[in-house]
N, C-alpha and C positions, 0 to 999 in steps of 0.2 A: 373351481376350473371344470369347464365342460368337457366331458369325455369324448374324444375324437373316434368316430367309427371307423376304424381301420380293419377291413376284412383281411384275414390271414391269407397267404398265397394258395393255401389248398382249396380255398373256396372262391378262387378268382373266376374259374370257368364253371362253377356250378350252375346246373340248369340251362347250359348254353347248348347242349347237344340235342339233336332232333331224335327223339326216341320213337317216333311214329314208324311202324313197319310199312314196307311197301306192299301194295296189293299184288294179287296174282297177276292181274292184267299188266301192271308196270313190270314185274319180273319178266314175264313171257316176252314182252315188248323189248326189254333190254337183252334178253337172251338172243332173239332173232337179229337184233341190230349187231350184236358181238358176232354171230355166225355169218352175217353178211359181210362184216368188215374182214373177218378171217379168210372167207373164200375170195374176197377181193385181193387181199395180199398173196394168197396162193396163185391167183390168176396173174398177178403182176410177176411173181416169180417164174411162172411157166413160160412167159413171153420173153424172159431175158435170154438171148442166145449164148451158147458156148459156156455154160456154167461150170462144167468140169475143168475147162482150161483156165477160167478165173481162179478156181481153187488150187490148181497146180502151180499157177504163177504166183500165188500169194507169198510164198517164202522168198522168191526172188524180188518181189516188189518191197517187202519189208526190209531185206537187207539193202536194196537201192535208197530206200528212205532214210535209213540210218546212216548210210554212206553220205548222202547229201547233207544230212543233218550235222554230221561231224565236219563237213566241209564248210558249211555255213558258220558253225562255230569258231573254226580255225581262221576264217576270214574276218569274222567279227572281233576275234582277239587281236588280229593285226590292225584292224581299224582303231581299237580301243588304245593300242600301243602308240599309233600315230597321234591320236588326240591328246593322250598323256604326254608325249613329247613336246607337241606344240604348246600345250597349256603350260608346261614347266619352263619352256623357253621364254614365253611371254612373261610369266611370273617372274623369273629371274631377271629379265630386263627391266621390268618395273622396280624391282628391289634395288638393282644396281643404280638405275637413274635416281631413285629416291635417295640412296645413301650418298651419291655424289652431290645431289642438291643440298642434303643436310650438311655435308662436310663444307661446301661452299659458303652456306649461310653461317656456320659457326666460325670459319676462318676470316670472314670479312669483318673489318673493324666496325664497331657500332658507332653511329653518328652522335656527336655531342649536342644535338638539339636538345633543349629543355622545353619540356611540354608543360603548359599551365593549364590547370583546370578552371573552367569557367563556372562559377556558381549561379 
């Protein structure tokens, strides 16, 4: 029987990593790109008006969000109760109608017709 070459899991990603080091030019290019992006983000933050008021109102906003979230949960729970009640009413109606139908079929006298099989 030929031996199947199953590599173990520890060698699954062997020799897949790029081991080449970046050149100085690439490193300098990336560092200038990072510096440009950082200054751009600082510039965006500088142009946002009333930063301190935003920080001061943060606690109030978080409390408002949690209050609204709890209100949403409360209303969702009420909706689930209404759906549960309507589902159980429909299910009970189907069960009652099915039981009445079964009782009627059981109580009816069977017909005395003789059925013949045709060969």
